[in-house]
PAZAPA-4460 file (N, C-alpha, C; in steps of 0.05 Angstrom, whole numbers, plus 32768, in hexadecimal, padded with zeros to 4 digits):
% residues 80
    n_x    n_y    n_z   ca_x   ca_y   ca_z    c_x    c_y    c_z   seq   type   mol
   7EFA   7DA4   7978   7EE1   7DAA   7986   7EDA   7DC7   7985     1      G     A
   7EC6   7DCD   7993   7EBB   7DE9   7994   7ED0   7DFD   799F     2      L     A
   7EDE   7DF5   79B5   7EF2   7E07   79C0   7F07   7E0E   79AB     3      Y     A
   7F10   7DFA   799C   7F25   7DFF   7988   7F1B   7E11   7972     4      Q     A
   7F02   7E0D   796A   7EF6   7E1E   7955   7EF5   7E3B   795F     5      Q     A
   7EEC   7E3F   7977   7EEA   7E5A   7982   7F06   7E67   7986     6      L     A
   7F1A   7E57   798E   7F35   7E61   7992   7F42   7E69   7978     7      S     A
   7F3B   7E5B   7962   7F47   7E60   7948   7F39   7E76   7938     8      D     A
   7F21   7E7D   7941   7F10   7E90   7932   7F1C   7EAC   7931     9      R     A
   7F1B   7EB8   791A   7F23   7ED4   7917   7F0D   7EE6   7922    10      D     A
   7F15   7EFE   792B   7F02   7F11   7936   7EF2   7F1C   791F    11      L     A
   7ED8   7F20   7923   7EC7   7F29   790E   7EBC   7F45   7912    12      L     A
   7EBC   7F4F   792A   7EB0   7F69   792F   7EC1   7F7B   7941    13      S     A
   7EBB   7F94   7942   7EC8   7FA7   7954   7EC2   7FA0   7971    14      N     A
   7EAA   7F96   7976   7EA2   7F8E   7991   7EB4   7F77   799B    15      E     A
   7EB9   7F63   798A   7ECB   7F4D   7991   7EE7   7F57   7996    16      E     A
   7EF0   7F6A   7986   7F0B   7F75   798A   7F0D   7F84   79A5    17      E     A
   7EF7   7F92   79AC   7EF6   7FA0   79C5   7EF7   7F8C   79DD    18      S     A
   7EEA   7F76   79DA   7EEA   7F61   79EF   7F07   7F56   79F2    19      V     A
   7F14   7F51   79DC   7F2F   7F47   79DC   7F42   7F5B   79EA    20      V     A
   7F3E   7F74   79E5   7F4F   7F89   79F2   7F4B   7F89   7A10    21      E     A
   7F32   7F85   7A19   7F2D   7F84   7A36   7F39   7F6B   7A42    22      R     A
   7F38   7F55   7A34   7F44   7F3C   7A3E   7F62   7F40   7A40    23      I     A
   7F6F   7F4A   7A2C   7F8C   7F4F   7A2C   7F94   7F60   7A43    24      E     A
   7F84   7F74   7A4A   7F8A   7F86   7A5F   7F8A   7F78   7A7A    25      R     A
   7F78   7F64   7A7D   7F74   7F57   7A97   7F85   7F3E   7A9B    26      D     A
   7F8E   7F32   7A85   7F9D   7F18   7A88   7FB5   7F1A   7A99    27      V     A
   7FC6   7F2F   7A95   7FDE   7F30   7AA5   7FD9   7F3A   7AC2    28      D     A
   7FC1   7F43   7AC7   7FBA   7F4B   7AE3   7FAC   7F34   7AF2    29      R     A
   7FA8   7F1E   7AE5   7F9B   7F07   7AF1   7FAF   7EF5   7AFF    30      T     A
   7FAD   7EF3   7B19   7FBF   7EE2   7B29   7FDD   7EE7   7B22    31      M     A
   7FE6   7F00   7B23   8001   7F07   7B1A   8018   7EF9   7B2A    32      P     A
   8012   7EEF   7B41   8027   7EE3   7B52   8027   7EC4   7B50    33      Y     A
   8013   7EBA   7B43   8012   7E9D   7B3F   8026   7E95   7B2A    34      H     A
   8037   7E81   7B2F   804C   7E79   7B1C   8042   7E74   7AFF    35      P     A
   802A   7E69   7AFD   8020   7E63   7AE2   8019   7E7C   7AD2    36      Y     A
   8011   7E91   7ADF   8008   7EAA   7AD2   801B   7EC1   7AD4    37      F     A
   8031   7EBD   7AE2   8043   7ED3   7AE7   8051   7EDF   7ACF    38      R     A
   8059   7ECE   7ABC   8068   7ED7   7AA5   8056   7EE5   7A90    39      E     A
   805C   7EFE   7A8B   804D   7F0D   7A77   8050   7F00   7A5C    40      K     A
   8039   7EF8   7A51   8039   7EEA   7A37   8041   7ECD   7A38    41      G     A
   8043   7EC3   7A51   804B   7EA7   7A55   8034   7E94   7A4F    42      G     A
   8039   7E7A   7A53   8026   7E65   7A4D   800B   7E69   7A5C    43      Q     A
   800D   7E6F   7A76   7FF5   7E72   7A86   7FE4   7E89   7A7C    44      G     A
   7FF1   7EA0   7A77   7FE2   7EB7   7A6D   7FD6   7EB2   7A52    45      Q     A
   7FE5   7EA4   7A41   7FDB   7E9E   7A26   7FC3   7E8C   7A27    46      A     A
   7FC4   7E77   7A38   7FAD   7E65   7A3A   7F95   7E73   7A46    47      K     A
   7F9A   7E84   7A5A   7F84   7E94   7A66   7F77   7EA5   7A51    48      L     A
   7F87   7EB3   7A41   7F7C   7EC4   7A2C   7F6B   7EB3   7A18    49      F     A
   7F76   7E9C   7A10   7F67   7E8B   79FD   7F4C   7E83   7A08    50      Q     A
   7F4B   7E7A   7A20   7F32   7E71   7A2C   7F1E   7E88   7A2E    51      V     A
   7F27   7E9F   7A38   7F15   7EB6   7A3B   7F0B   7EC0   7A20    52      L     A
   7F1D   7EC0   7A0C   7F14   7EC9   79F1   7F00   7EB5   79E5    53      R     A
   7F06   7E9B   79E8   7EF4   7E87   79DD   7ED8   7E89   79EA    54      A     A
   7ED8   7E8D   7A05   7EBE   7E8F   7A13   7EAF   7EA8   7A0A    55      Y     A
   7EBD   7EBE   7A06   7EB0   7ED7   79FD   7EA3   7ED3   79E2    56      S     A
   7EB0   7EC3   79D1   7EA4   7EBE   79B6   7E8D   7EAA   79B8    57      L     A
   7E8F   7E97   79CB   7E7A   7E83   79CF   7E60   7E90   79DA    58      Y     A
   7E64   7EA4   79EC   7E4D   7EB1   79F8   7E4F   7ECF   79F3    59      D     A
   7E49   7ED8   79DB   7E4D   7EF5   79D5   7E3B   7F07   79E5    60      P     A
   7E25   7EFD   79EF   7E13   7F0E   79FF   7E22   7F16   7A19    61      Q     A
   7E30   7F04   7A25   7E40   7F0B   7A3C   7E5B   7F16   7A34    62      L     A
   7E67   7F0B   7A20   7E82   7F14   7A17   7E96   7F0D   7A2C    63      G     A
   7EA4   7F22   7A35   7EB8   7F1E   7A4A   7EAF   7F2F   7A62    64      Y     A
   7EAF   7F23   7A79   7EA8   7F32   7A91   7EBF   7F2F   7AA5    65      C     A
   7EC8   7F46   7AAF   7EDE   7F46   7AC2   7ED7   7F35   7ADA    66      Q     A
   7EE8   7F23   7AE2   7EE2   7F10   7AF7   7EE2   7EF4   7AEC    67      G     A
   7EDA   7EF2   7AD2   7EDB   7ED8   7AC5   7EF8   7ECF   7AC3    68      L     A
   7F0A   7EE2   7AC1   7F27   7EDB   7ABF   7F31   7ECC   7AD7    69      N     A
   7F27   7ED2   7AEF   7F30   7EC5   7B07   7F24   7EA8   7B09    70      F     A
   7F0B   7EA5   7B00   7EFF   7E8B   7AFF   7F0F   7E79   7AEC    71      V     A
   7F14   7E83   7AD4   7F23   7E73   7AC0   7F3F   7E6D   7AC9    72      C     A
   7F4D   7E81   7AD5   7F68   7E7D   7ADE   7F6A   7E67   7AF3    73      A     A
   7F57   7E67   7B06   7F57   7E52   7B1A   7F53   7E37   7B0D    74      N     A
   7F41   7E35   7AFA   7F3C   7E1B   7AEC   7F55   7E13   7ADC    75      L     A
   7F63   7E26   7AD0   7F7B   7E1F   7AC1   7F92   7E15   7AD2    76      L     A
   7F91   7E1B   7AEC   7FA6   7E10   7AFD   7FA3   7DF3   7B04    77      T     A
   7F8B   7DE8   7AFE   7F86   7DCC   7B04   7F7F   7DBB   7AEC    78      V     A
   7F7C   7DC7   7AD5   7F75   7DB9   7ABC   7F82   7DC6   7AA4    79      M     A
   7F84   7DB8   7A8E   7F8F   7DC3   7A75   7F7B   7DD6   7A68    80      D     A
***
């Protein structure tokens, strides 16, 4: 599906790379005491990164906005 296509896509521009750097910086700061997101580089952080990156590619006009990480993290605690 679309999510998988966006997740697998290579970065094409410096702007996309900049967005990825911002996401990487925020992922380990998102809900750091929640068991699912506590482990640096663990499954929870990896899934959060994937969702945020895919969304930033889906909506390049918005890209990544700080705060979106908390919305996505909460959703990831109740769904795959």
